[in-house]
DOLOGU-241751 format. One record per atom (N, C-alpha, C, O, CB): residue in one letter; chain; atom name; x, y negated, z negated. Coordinates in steps of 0.1 Angstrom, whole numbers. Atoms other than C-alpha are relative to their C-alpha. Glycine has a CB too. Layout:
// residues N
code/unit/site/px/py/pz
A/A/CA/X/Y/Z
...
//
This chain:
// residues 185
code/unit/site/px/py/pz
X/A/N/-14/3/6
X/A/CA/1027/-847/-1074
X/A/C/-2/-16/-6
X/A/O/-6/-25/0
X/A/CB/13/1/12
X/A/N/0/13/6
X/A/CA/1029/-875/-1099
X/A/C/12/0/-12
X/A/O/12/10/-18
X/A/CB/-16/-2/-7
X/A/N/-3/14/-9
X/A/CA/1051/-897/-1104
X/A/C/9/4/12
X/A/O/16/14/12
X/A/CB/8/-13/-10
X/A/N/-10/-3/-10
X/A/CA/1069/-900/-1073
X/A/C/11/-14/-2
X/A/O/7/-25/-5
X/A/CB/-7/2/16
X/A/N/-13/8/3
X/A/CA/1106/-917/-1076
X/A/C/8/3/10
X/A/O/12/15/10
X/A/CB/6/3/-12
X/A/N/-10/-2/-9
X/A/CA/1129/-919/-1047
X/A/C/10/-10/0
X/A/O/5/-21/-4
X/A/CB/-5/2/13
X/A/N/-8/12/0
X/A/CA/1160/-939/-1044
X/A/C/9/1/13
X/A/O/10/12/18
X/A/CB/10/0/-13
X/A/N/-9/2/-11
X/A/CA/1182/-950/-1014
X/A/C/12/-9/-7
X/A/O/11/-13/-19
X/A/CB/-7/-7/13
X/A/N/-9/8/4
X/A/CA/1213/-971/-1016
X/A/C/-3/-12/-6
X/A/O/3/-17/-15
X/A/CB/7/-1/10
X/A/N/5/16/3
X/A/CA/1195/-1004/-1019
X/A/C/-14/1/-5
X/A/O/-19/-9/-11
X/A/CB/0/-10/14
X/A/N/14/1/5
X/A/CA/1159/-993/-1027
X/A/C/-5/10/-7
X/A/O/1/20/-6
X/A/CB/-8/-2/10
X/A/N/7/-11/9
X/A/CA/1135/-974/-1050
X/A/C/-14/0/5
X/A/O/-20/-11/7
X/A/CB/0/-3/-17
X/A/N/14/-1/-1
X/A/CA/1102/-961/-1040
X/A/C/-4/7/-13
X/A/O/2/17/-18
X/A/CB/-4/8/15
X/A/N/7/-4/14
X/A/CA/1080/-956/-1071
X/A/C/-14/-4/1
X/A/O/-19/-11/10
X/A/CB/8/-8/-12
X/A/N/13/1/0
X/A/CA/1045/-955/-1081
X/A/C/-3/-16/-2
X/A/O/7/-22/-5
X/A/CB/-6/9/-11
X/A/N/5/12/1
X/A/CA/1026/-989/-1082
X/A/C/-5/-2/-15
X/A/O/-10/7/-21
X/A/CB/-11/-3/11
X/A/N/3/4/13
X/A/CA/1020/-1007/-1116
X/A/C/-10/-14/3
X/A/O/-9/-20/14
X/A/CB/14/-3/-9
X/A/N/8/10/-3
X/A/CA/994/-1034/-1122
X/A/C/8/-13/4
X/A/O/4/-21/12
X/A/CB/-8/-3/-12
X/A/N/-10/11/-4
X/A/CA/1023/-1059/-1121
X/A/C/5/-1/12
X/A/O/11/-12/14
X/A/CB/10/0/-8
X/A/N/-3/0/-12
X/A/CA/1030/-1052/-1087
X/A/C/-11/-8/10
X/A/O/-8/-10/22
X/A/CB/2/13/3
X/A/N/12/7/-9
X/A/CA/998/-1070/-1073
X/A/C/5/-12/5
X/A/O/0/-15/16
X/A/CB/-12/-3/-8
X/A/N/-6/15/-5
X/A/CA/1017/-1104/-1069
X/A/C/9/4/13
X/A/O/9/-2/23
X/A/CB/9/-9/-13
X/A/N/-9/-4/-12
X/A/CA/1043/-1086/-1047
X/A/C/-7/5/11
X/A/O/-4/3/23
X/A/CB/10/11/-4
X/A/N/6/-6/-13
X/A/CA/1020/-1067/-1026
X/A/C/-9/-11/7
X/A/O/-11/-11/19
X/A/CB/-10/13/-3
X/A/N/8/12/-7
X/A/CA/998/-1100/-1021
X/A/C/11/-7/7
X/A/O/6/-12/17
X/A/CB/-9/-11/-11
X/A/N/-9/9/-6
X/A/CA/1029/-1118/-1010
X/A/C/2/8/15
X/A/O/8/2/24
X/A/CB/14/-3/-9
X/A/N/0/-7/-10
X/A/CA/1028/-1090/-982
X/A/C/-12/1/9
X/A/O/-12/-2/21
X/A/CB/3/10/-4
X/A/N/13/-3/-6
X/A/CA/992/-1082/-975
X/A/C/-8/-14/1
X/A/O/-17/-14/10
X/A/CB/-9/11/-10
X/A/N/7/13/-3
X/A/CA/981/-1120/-979
X/A/C/7/-8/11
X/A/O/3/-19/14
X/A/CB/-2/-8/-13
X/A/N/-9/7/-9
X/A/CA/1008/-1131/-953
X/A/C/-5/0/15
X/A/O/-6/11/20
X/A/CB/14/8/-1
X/A/N/5/-1/-15
X/A/CA/997/-1137/-918
X/A/C/11/7/10
X/A/O/7/13/19
X/A/CB/-4/-15/5
X/A/N/-12/-3/-7
X/A/CA/1032/-1129/-904
X/A/C/1/16/-4
X/A/O/2/25/5
X/A/CB/14/-9/-4
X/A/N/-1/-17/4
X/A/CA/1033/-1094/-923
X/A/C/-11/8/5
X/A/O/-9/20/9
X/A/CB/-2/2/-17
X/A/N/13/-8/-4
X/A/CA/997/-1085/-913
X/A/C/-1/-1/16
X/A/O/-8/7/22
X/A/CB/-15/-7/-7
X/A/N/2/1/-14
X/A/CA/1000/-1096/-877
X/A/C/-2/12/11
X/A/O/-10/13/21
X/A/CB/11/-8/4
X/A/N/2/-12/-9
X/A/CA/1004/-1062/-862
X/A/C/-8/11/-9
X/A/O/-8/23/-6
X/A/CB/15/6/6
X/A/N/7/-13/8
X/A/CA/984/-1042/-889
X/A/C/-15/-2/5
X/A/O/-20/-10/13
X/A/CB/1/-1/-19
X/A/N/14/-1/-5
X/A/CA/947/-1031/-885
X/A/C/-7/-11/-7
X/A/O/-19/-13/-3
X/A/CB/-7/15/-4
X/A/N/11/8/8
X/A/CA/933/-1058/-911
X/A/C/7/-14/1
X/A/O/19/-16/4
X/A/CB/-3/5/-18
X/A/N/-1/15/1
X/A/CA/932/-1097/-914
X/A/C/8/1/-13
X/A/O/8/10/-21
X/A/CB/-15/-9/-1
X/A/N/-6/2/15
X/A/CA/955/-1110/-945
X/A/C/-12/1/-9
X/A/O/-24/-3/-7
X/A/CB/8/-17/-3
X/A/N/8/-4/13
X/A/CA/940/-1098/-976
X/A/C/-1/-11/-11
X/A/O/9/-18/-14
X/A/CB/7/12/-6
X/A/N/0/10/11
X/A/CA/927/-1121/-1005
X/A/C/7/6/-13
X/A/O/10/18/-14
X/A/CB/-16/-4/-4
X/A/N/-6/-4/13
X/A/CA/942/-1119/-1041
X/A/C/-8/12/-5
X/A/O/-4/23/-7
X/A/CB/0/-13/-11
X/A/N/9/-11/6
X/A/CA/911/-1101/-1053
X/A/C/1/12/8
X/A/O/3/23/2
X/A/CB/-15/-4/-1
X/A/N/-3/-10/-8
X/A/CA/914/-1078/-1023
X/A/C/11/9/-4
X/A/O/10/21/-5
X/A/CB/1/-4/12
X/A/N/-13/-7/4
X/A/CA/949/-1069/-1033
X/A/C/-1/6/-13
X/A/O/2/18/-16
X/A/CB/13/-10/0
X/A/N/1/-7/14
X/A/CA/942/-1064/-1070
X/A/C/-10/11/2
X/A/O/-8/20/-6
X/A/CB/-5/-11/-12
X/A/N/9/-12/-1
X/A/CA/914/-1040/-1060
X/A/C/7/12/8
X/A/O/4/23/5
X/A/CB/-13/-4/8
X/A/N/-8/-10/-5
X/A/CA/939/-1020/-1039
X/A/C/9/6/-8
X/A/O/10/18/-9
X/A/CB/7/-5/9
X/A/N/-10/-5/8
X/A/CA/965/-1019/-1063
X/A/C/-7/10/-11
X/A/O/-3/21/-14
X/A/CB/7/-12/-6
X/A/N/7/-7/11
X/A/CA/940/-1009/-1090
X/A/C/-6/16/5
X/A/O/-4/27/-1
X/A/CB/-14/-12/-6
X/A/N/5/-12/-7
X/A/CA/924/-982/-1065
X/A/C/12/10/1
X/A/O/11/22/-2
X/A/CB/-5/-4/15
X/A/N/-13/-9/-2
X/A/CA/961/-968/-1057
X/A/C/4/6/-13
X/A/O/8/17/-14
X/A/CB/12/-7/7
X/A/N/-6/-6/14
X/A/CA/970/-965/-1094
X/A/C/-9/11/-5
X/A/O/-4/21/-10
X/A/CB/0/-12/-11
X/A/N/9/-10/3
X/A/CA/938/-946/-1100
X/A/C/2/13/6
X/A/O/3/23/0
X/A/CB/-12/-5/3
X/A/N/-2/-10/-8
X/A/CA/942/-923/-1072
X/A/C/11/7/0
X/A/O/12/19/5
X/A/CB/-2/-3/12
X/A/N/-10/-7/2
X/A/CA/975/-915/-1080
X/A/C/1/13/-9
X/A/O/8/22/-7
X/A/CB/8/-7/-4
X/A/N/0/-10/10
X/A/CA/966/-893/-1109
X/A/C/-13/11/2
X/A/O/-17/18/-6
X/A/CB/-1/-7/-15
X/A/N/11/-9/-3
X/A/CA/937/-874/-1091
X/A/C/7/14/5
X/A/O/19/15/9
X/A/CB/-10/-6/13
X/A/N/-5/-16/-3
X/A/CA/940/-836/-1085
X/A/C/-8/5/7
X/A/O/-20/6/2
X/A/CB/2/9/-12
X/A/N/-13/2/-6
X/A/CA/946/-828/-1059
X/A/C/1/-13/6
X/A/O/-9/-19/10
X/A/CB/2/11/11
X/A/N/-2/14/-3
X/A/CA/962/-860/-1049
X/A/C/0/-1/15
X/A/O/5/7/22
X/A/CB/14/-5/-5
X/A/N/2/3/-14
X/A/CA/953/-873/-1014
X/A/C/8/-11/6
X/A/O/12/-11/18
X/A/CB/-14/-3/3
X/A/N/-5/13/-5
X/A/CA/970/-906/-1012
X/A/C/13/-4/-10
X/A/O/12/-3/-22
X/A/CB/-12/-12/1
X/A/N/-12/5/7
X/A/CA/1005/-918/-1022
X/A/C/3/-15/5
X/A/O/10/-16/15
X/A/CB/13/10/2
X/A/N/-3/15/0
X/A/CA/1007/-957/-1023
X/A/C/9/-3/-8
X/A/O/7/-2/-20
X/A/CB/-11/-8/-4
X/A/N/-10/0/7
X/A/CA/1039/-966/-1033
X/A/C/7/-13/0
X/A/O/6/-20/10
X/A/CB/7/9/5
X/A/N/-7/12/0
X/A/CA/1060/-998/-1042
X/A/C/14/3/4
X/A/O/21/13/0
X/A/CB/-1/-8/-14
X/A/N/-16/1/-3
X/A/CA/1095/-1005/-1026
X/A/C/6/-11/-6
X/A/O/3/-22/-3
X/A/CB/3/-1/14
X/A/N/-7/10/9
X/A/CA/1115/-1023/-1048
X/A/C/17/0/2
X/A/O/22/11/4
X/A/CB/-3/4/-15
X/A/N/-15/0/-1
X/A/CA/1153/-1033/-1047
X/A/C/8/7/-12
X/A/O/3/7/-23
X/A/CB/5/-16/0
X/A/N/-6/-8/11
X/A/CA/1177/-1013/-1067
X/A/C/10/-9/-8
X/A/O/17/-4/-16
X/A/CB/7/13/5
X/A/N/-8/11/8
X/A/CA/1196/-1046/-1079
X/A/C/-5/-1/-12
X/A/O/-14/6/-17
X/A/CB/1/-14/7
X/A/N/4/4/14
X/A/CA/1192/-1061/-1112
X/A/C/-15/-4/-2
X/A/O/-21/-1/-12
X/A/CB/8/-11/-4
X/A/N/14/4/2
X/A/CA/1158/-1077/-1107
X/A/C/-10/9/6
X/A/O/-22/7/3
X/A/CB/-1/-13/6
X/A/N/12/-11/-3
X/A/CA/1140/-1047/-1090
X/A/C/-11/-7/5
X/A/O/-22/-3/1
X/A/CB/-4/8/-13
X/A/N/12/7/-7
X/A/CA/1117/-1070/-1070
X/A/C/-7/8/9
X/A/O/0/15/16
X/A/CB/4/-11/6
X/A/N/8/-9/-11
X/A/CA/1089/-1054/-1049
X/A/C/1/-9/13
X/A/O/-1/-21/14
X/A/CB/-18/2/-4
X/A/N/-3/7/-11
X/A/CA/1098/-1062/-1014
X/A/C/-10/8/11
X/A/O/-12/2/21
X/A/CB/15/-1/4
X/A/N/10/-7/-9
X/A/CA/1074/-1036/-997
X/A/C/-8/9/-6
X/A/O/-9/10/-19
X/A/CB/7/7/11
X/A/N/13/-9/4
X/A/CA/1045/-1011/-999
X/A/C/1/11/11
X/A/O/1/8/23
X/A/CB/-17/-8/0
X/A/N/-1/-11/-10
X/A/CA/1047/-975/-984
X/A/C/-11/8/-4
X/A/O/-15/8/-16
X/A/CB/14/7/-1
X/A/N/9/-9/3
X/A/CA/1020/-950/-981
X/A/C/-1/13/7
X/A/O/3/13/19
X/A/CB/-11/-5/1
X/A/N/1/-13/-5
X/A/CA/1014/-915/-973
X/A/C/-16/5/-1
X/A/O/-22/1/-11
X/A/CB/10/10/-7
X/A/N/14/-3/3
X/A/CA/979/-901/-969
X/A/C/-2/14/7
X/A/O/-2/15/19
X/A/CB/-10/-12/6
X/A/N/1/-14/-5
X/A/CA/973/-864/-966
X/A/C/-13/1/10
X/A/O/-23/-6/9
X/A/CB/-2/10/-14
X/A/N/11/-5/-9
X/A/CA/951/-851/-938
X/A/C/-8/10/-3
X/A/O/-3/21/-2
X/A/CB/3/3/11
X/A/N/8/-12/2
X/A/CA/922/-830/-948
X/A/C/-2/12/11
X/A/O/-4/24/9
X/A/CB/-14/-5/-4
X/A/N/3/-8/-11
X/A/CA/918/-818/-914
X/A/C/13/8/8
X/A/O/11/16/17
X/A/CB/-8/-9/10
X/A/N/-13/-4/-5
X/A/CA/956/-811/-906
X/A/C/7/5/-10
X/A/O/14/-3/-16
X/A/CB/7/-10/7
X/A/N/-8/-5/10
X/A/CA/971/-788/-932
X/A/C/14/-2/-2
X/A/O/21/3/8
X/A/CB/-2/13/-1
X/A/N/-12/4/1
X/A/CA/1004/-800/-946
X/A/C/5/-13/9
X/A/O/17/-14/12
X/A/CB/7/11/2
X/A/N/-3/12/-7
X/A/CA/1002/-833/-926
X/A/C/-5/-11/-6
X/A/O/-15/-11/-13
X/A/CB/-4/1/13
X/A/N/6/13/6
X/A/CA/999/-870/-935
X/A/C/4/-9/10
X/A/O/12/-7/19
X/A/CB/6/-5/-14
X/A/N/-2/13/-7
X/A/CA/997/-902/-919
X/A/C/9/-9/-10
X/A/O/10/-7/-22
X/A/CB/-14/-7/3
X/A/N/-8/8/8
X/A/CA/1022/-929/-931
X/A/C/-1/-15/5
X/A/O/-3/-17/17
X/A/CB/14/5/-1
X/A/N/-1/14/-5
X/A/CA/1025/-966/-930
X/A/C/9/-8/-11
X/A/O/11/-4/-22
X/A/CB/-15/-7/1
X/A/N/-8/11/7
X/A/CA/1047/-995/-944
X/A/C/-1/-14/3
X/A/O/-3/-18/15
X/A/CB/13/3/1
X/A/N/-1/15/-5
X/A/CA/1050/-1032/-947
X/A/C/11/-5/-11
X/A/O/12/-1/-22
X/A/CB/-17/-9/0
X/A/N/-11/7/8
X/A/CA/1078/-1054/-960
X/A/C/-4/-16/-1
X/A/O/-11/-21/8
X/A/CB/16/2/8
X/A/N/1/13/2
X/A/CA/1077/-1088/-973
X/A/C/9/-7/12
X/A/O/21/-4/15
X/A/CB/5/-4/-14
X/A/N/-7/4/-12
X/A/CA/1087/-1109/-943
X/A/C/12/-9/-4
X/A/O/19/-13/6
X/A/CB/-9/-8/9
X/A/N/-13/8/3
X/A/CA/1115/-1129/-963
X/A/C/11/11/0
X/A/O/23/7/-1
X/A/CB/-1/-9/-15
X/A/N/-10/-9/-1
X/A/CA/1133/-1095/-962
X/A/C/3/7/13
X/A/O/11/15/14
X/A/CB/-3/10/-9
X/A/N/-2/-8/-14
X/A/CA/1129/-1086/-925
X/A/C/14/-3/4
X/A/O/20/-13/0
X/A/CB/-11/-5/12
X/A/N/-13/1/-6
X/A/CA/1161/-1081/-905
X/A/C/11/6/-7
X/A/O/22/5/-2
X/A/CB/2/-14/1
X/A/N/-10/-5/9
X/A/CA/1182/-1063/-933
X/A/C/0/15/-1
X/A/O/6/21/-10
X/A/CB/-2/-7/-13
X/A/N/0/-15/0
X/A/CA/1174/-1027/-924
X/A/C/-9/6/-11
X/A/O/-9/18/-13
X/A/CB/15/5/-1
X/A/N/9/-7/10
X/A/CA/1150/-1022/-953
X/A/C/-11/8/6
X/A/O/-14/19/0
X/A/CB/-7/-10/-8
X/A/N/10/-6/-6
X/A/CA/1122/-1011/-930
X/A/C/6/16/3
X/A/O/0/26/-1
X/A/CB/-4/-8/13
X/A/N/-5/-14/-2
X/A/CA/1144/-981/-919
X/A/C/1/7/-11
X/A/O/-3/19/-11
X/A/CB/12/0/6
X/A/N/-2/-7/13
X/A/CA/1154/-973/-954
X/A/C/-12/5/-6
X/A/O/-13/16/-12
X/A/CB/8/-9/-10
X/A/N/13/-4/7
X/A/CA/1118/-974/-966
X/A/C/-6/13/8
X/A/O/-12/22/2
X/A/CB/-12/-13/0
X/A/N/6/-12/-6
X/A/CA/1106/-950/-938
X/A/C/7/14/-3
X/A/O/0/24/-4
X/A/CB/-1/-2/14
X/A/N/-9/-11/5
X/A/CA/1136/-926/-946
X/A/C/-4/4/-16
X/A/O/-4/16/-20
X/A/CB/15/-5/1
X/A/N/5/-5/15
X/A/CA/1124/-926/-984
X/A/C/-13/6/2
X/A/O/-14/18/-3
X/A/CB/-3/-13/-11
X/A/N/13/-5/-1
X/A/CA/1088/-920/-973
X/A/C/1/14/6
X/A/O/-7/23/2
X/A/CB/-9/-10/8
X/A/N/-3/-14/-6
X/A/CA/1100/-889/-950
X/A/C/7/9/-9
X/A/O/6/21/-8
X/A/CB/8/-2/13
X/A/N/-5/-10/10
X/A/CA/1120/-876/-979
X/A/C/-12/4/-9
X/A/O/-14/16/-12
X/A/CB/13/-6/-8
X/A/N/12/-3/8
X/A/CA/1089/-879/-1001
X/A/C/-8/10/6
X/A/O/-11/21/0
X/A/CB/-7/-11/-2
X/A/N/9/-11/-8
X/A/CA/1068/-861/-974
X/A/C/5/15/1
X/A/O/-1/25/-4
X/A/CB/-1/-4/16
X/A/N/-6/-13/-3
X/A/CA/1091/-833/-964
X/A/C/8/7/-13
X/A/O/7/19/-15
X/A/CB/9/-3/12
X/A/N/-5/-7/11
X/A/CA/1111/-826/-997
X/A/C/-7/1/-13
X/A/O/-4/10/-21
X/A/CB/10/-5/-2
X/A/N/5/2/12
X/A/CA/1089/-837/-1024
X/A/C/-16/8/3
X/A/O/-20/16/-6
X/A/CB/-1/-17/-5
X/A/N/12/-3/-2
X/A/CA/1055/-828/-1008
X/A/C/-1/14/9
X/A/O/-11/21/10
X/A/CB/-7/-12/7
X/A/N/1/-12/-8
X/A/CA/1065/-798/-985
X/A/C/-9/-1/13
X/A/O/-14/9/18
X/A/CB/-5/10/-10
X/A/N/9/1/-12
X/A/CA/1047/-813/-955
X/A/C/6/6/13
X/A/O/18/9/13
X/A/CB/-4/-14/2
X/A/N/-4/-5/-13
X/A/CA/1050/-800/-919
X/A/C/1/-12/10
X/A/O/11/-13/18
X/A/CB/-11/11/6
X/A/N/0/11/-9
X/A/CA/1042/-831/-900
X/A/C/-4/-14/-7
X/A/O/-12/-14/-16
X/A/CB/-11/4/12
X/A/N/4/13/6
X/A/CA/1040/-867/-907
X/A/C/0/-11/13
X/A/O/9/-11/22
X/A/CB/11/-4/-12
X/A/N/2/8/-13
X/A/CA/1028/-893/-881
X/A/C/-5/-16/-6
X/A/O/-9/-18/-17
X/A/CB/-14/8/9
X/A/N/4/14/4
X/A/CA/1021/-932/-882
X/A/C/-2/-6/15
X/A/O/1/0/26
X/A/CB/13/-9/-11
X/A/N/6/7/-12
X/A/CA/1006/-956/-856
X/A/C/7/-15/-1
X/A/O/8/-20/-12
X/A/CB/-16/-1/-1
X/A/N/-1/15/2
X/A/CA/1018/-992/-847
X/A/C/-6/-7/12
X/A/O/-11/-2/21
X/A/CB/14/-5/-1
X/A/N/5/9/-11
X/A/CA/1009/-1020/-825
X/A/C/9/0/11
X/A/O/21/0/9
X/A/CB/-1/-15/-4
X/A/N/-9/1/-9
X/A/CA/1022/-1019/-791
X/A/C/10/-12/1
X/A/O/21/-10/7
X/A/CB/-7/0/10
X/A/N/-7/11/1
X/A/CA/1035/-1052/-796
X/A/C/11/-4/-11
X/A/O/18/-13/-12
X/A/CB/-8/-9/-1
X/A/N/-10/-1/13
X/A/CA/1055/-1046/-828
X/A/C/13/7/2
X/A/O/16/18/-3
X/A/CB/-6/8/-13
X/A/N/-14/-5/-2
X/A/CA/1089/-1041/-815
X/A/C/10/3/-8
X/A/O/18/12/-5
X/A/CB/6/-6/6
X/A/N/-8/-3/10
X/A/CA/1107/-1043/-846
X/A/C/-4/13/-9
X/A/O/4/20/-15
X/A/CB/-1/-11/-8
X/A/N/5/-14/6
X/A/CA/1084/-1013/-860
X/A/C/5/12/10
X/A/O/9/22/6
X/A/CB/-18/1/-1
X/A/N/-6/-11/-11
X/A/CA/1094/-993/-827
X/A/C/12/3/-4
X/A/O/14/14/-7
X/A/CB/1/-4/15
X/A/N/-15/-2/3
X/A/CA/1130/-999/-835
X/A/C/4/6/-13
X/A/O/13/15/-14
X/A/CB/7/-13/-1
X/A/N/1/-7/13
X/A/CA/1126/-989/-872
X/A/C/-5/14/2
X/A/O/4/22/-2
X/A/CB/-10/-7/-9
X/A/N/4/-14/1
X/A/CA/1107/-957/-865
X/A/C/12/8/9
X/A/O/16/19/6
X/A/CB/-15/2/5
X/A/N/-11/-8/-6
X/A/CA/1135/-948/-839
X/A/C/11/2/-6
X/A/O/18/13/-4
X/A/CB/4/-5/11
X/A/N/-12/-2/8
X/A/CA/1163/-954/-862
X/A/C/-3/10/-12
X/A/O/7/16/-17
X/A/CB/6/-15/-7
X/A/N/4/-8/11
X/A/CA/1146/-935/-889
X/A/C/-2/15/6
X/A/O/-2/24/-2
X/A/CB/-13/-6/-7
X/A/N/-2/-12/-7
X/A/CA/1145/-906/-864
X/A/C/-14/6/5
X/A/O/-14/18/9
X/A/CB/8/9/-10
X/A/N/14/-4/-6
X/A/CA/1107/-903/-854
X/A/C/0/-2/15
X/A/O/7/-10/22
X/A/CB/-11/-9/-7
X/A/N/1/0/-15
X/A/CA/1097/-896/-819
X/A/C/-13/-7/3
X/A/O/-23/-6/-4
X/A/CB/-1/15/7
X/A/N/11/5/-5
X/A/CA/1073/-916/-800
X/A/C/-9/10/6
X/A/O/-4/18/14
X/A/CB/5/-9/10
X/A/N/8/-10/-5
X/A/CA/1044/-895/-790
X/A/C/-10/-6/11
X/A/O/-14/0/20
X/A/CB/-7/8/-13
X/A/N/9/6/-10
X/A/CA/1021/-919/-771
X/A/C/-10/-11/-5
X/A/O/-8/-17/-16
X/A/CB/-7/10/6
X/A/N/8/11/3
X/A/CA/992/-942/-771
X/A/C/-14/7/-4
X/A/O/-19/17/1
X/A/CB/0/-9/13
X/A/N/16/-3/2
X/A/CA/957/-940/-787
X/A/C/-6/-13/5
X/A/O/-3/-24/-1
X/A/CB/-5/3/-16
X/A/N/6/11/-5
X/A/CA/937/-962/-767
X/A/C/-13/-7/-8
X/A/O/-20/0/-15
X/A/CB/-5/4/14
X/A/N/8/9/8
X/A/CA/915/-990/-783
X/A/C/-2/7/-13
X/A/O/-13/9/-18
X/A/CB/-14/-3/7
X/A/N/-1/-4/13
X/A/CA/924/-976/-816
X/A/C/-5/-8/-12
X/A/O/-13/-4/-21
X/A/CB/11/2/-3
X/A/N/4/9/11
X/A/CA/920/-1006/-838
X/A/C/-8/-13/5
X/A/O/-5/-19/15
X/A/CB/14/-4/-7
X/A/N/7/11/-3
X/A/CA/895/-1033/-838
X/A/C/5/-11/-10
X/A/O/3/-10/-22
X/A/CB/-14/3/-1
X/A/N/-1/11/9
X/A/CA/906/-1066/-851
X/A/C/-2/-15/5
X/A/O/2/-18/16
X/A/CB/11/1/-5
X/A/N/3/12/-7
X/A/CA/894/-1101/-847
X/A/C/-10/0/12
X/A/O/-10/-9/20
X/A/CB/13/-6/4
X/A/N/9/-2/-10
X/A/CA/867/-1088/-825
X/A/C/6/6/13
X/A/O/-1/7/23
X/A/CB/-6/-13/2
X/A/N/-6/-6/-11
X/A/CA/892/-1072/-802
X/A/C/5/12/0
X/A/O/10/15/-11
X/A/CB/9/-7/2
X/A/N/-3/-14/1
X/A/CA/900/-1036/-795
X/A/C/14/0/5
X/A/O/17/-7/14
X/A/CB/-9/10/7
X/A/N/-14/1/-2
X/A/CA/938/-1028/-795
X/A/C/6/15/0
X/A/O/1/23/-8
X/A/CB/8/-9/-11
X/A/N/-6/-13/0
X/A/CA/958/-997/-787
X/A/C/8/0/-12
X/A/O/11/-9/-20
X/A/CB/9/2/13
X/A/N/-12/-3/11
X/A/CA/983/-980/-811
X/A/C/10/8/7
X/A/O/6/14/17
X/A/CB/-4/9/-15
X/A/N/-10/-9/-3
X/A/CA/1016/-962/-804
X/A/C/1/10/-12
X/A/O/1/6/-23
X/A/CB/14/-8/2
X/A/N/-4/-10/10
X/A/CA/1022/-931/-824
X/A/C/14/5/-1
X/A/O/21/7/10
X/A/CB/-9/12/3
X/A/N/-14/-3/2
X/A/CA/1055/-920/-838
X/A/C/-2/14/-12
X/A/O/-10/13/-22
X/A/CB/9/-15/-7
X/A/N/1/-12/11
X/A/CA/1059/-884/-857
X/A/C/13/5/-2
X/A/O/22/2/6
X/A/CB/-10/12/4
X/A/N/-12/-7/1
X/A/CA/1084/-862/-871
X/A/C/-7/13/-7
X/A/O/-17/12/-14
X/A/CB/12/-8/-9
X/A/N/4/-12/5
X/A/CA/1080/-825/-880
X/A/C/12/5/-10
X/A/O/23/2/-8
X/A/CB/-2/9/12
X/A/N/-9/-2/8
X/A/CA/1097/-809/-909
X/A/C/14/7/4
X/A/O/24/6/-3
X/A/CB/-7/7/-9
X/A/N/-11/-4/-4
X/A/CA/1122/-789/-889
X/A/C/11/-11/7
X/A/O/24/-9/7
X/A/CB/-3/11/8
X/A/N/-7/13/-6
X/A/CA/1133/-823/-873
X/A/C/7/-6/-12
X/A/O/18/-10/-11
X/A/CB/-10/-10/8
X/A/N/-5/7/10
X/A/CA/1138/-838/-906
X/A/C/12/8/-6
X/A/O/23/2/-8
X/A/CB/-11/-2/-9
X/A/N/-11/-8/6
X/A/CA/1158/-808/-919
X/A/C/13/-2/8
X/A/O/23/-6/3
X/A/CB/-3/15/-1
X/A/N/-12/2/-9
X/A/CA/1181/-810/-889
X/A/C/8/-13/-1
X/A/O/20/-13/-2
X/A/CB/-4/2/15
X/A/N/-4/13/-1
X/A/CA/1186/-848/-891
X/A/C/9/-4/-14
X/A/O/19/-12/-14
X/A/CB/-14/-8/3
X/A/N/-7/3/12
X/A/CA/1196/-847/-928
X/A/C/13/8/-3
X/A/O/20/6/-12
X/A/CB/-9/1/-11
X/A/N/-12/-10/3
X/A/CA/1222/-818/-925
X/A/C/10/-4/11
X/A/O/21/2/12
X/A/CB/-4/18/0
//
């Protein structure tokens, strides 16, 4: 499906453009924003390559990845976040998801709104059955966000991520299509 465009009261989830690289770098290049992610802060060249690859993959058929910009709905429509759905070729009608927000926007409920937009895209636009994501056990803000968005905590994946030479567990959260339908009605 192309293009993706979803709105909430304050946010817009849309396809990435080359002009979004600076806003994505403000997230992926920031040590605070990447503290609990699976990777170290990215360089500007890394981010330029990620954005370019995401734009190219958006038009592949069949599309397997939805790397999307999260912007405000106000007059300036600034990029404040990044969301991603990746279809799983080994699990029919399933995808993993992730999101990241600019640290300057934390604490305003944008995370929950972003996750709800990603879930709407997954279940309403793509017709998926299951969506799941993983977080660092130390990322309590992400745990609260996923809970507020209605995802269920499933459990731990032991020593799932290696970062900085250390192995780290991940906590998984998921939602099934019928849970999503019950939540929105």
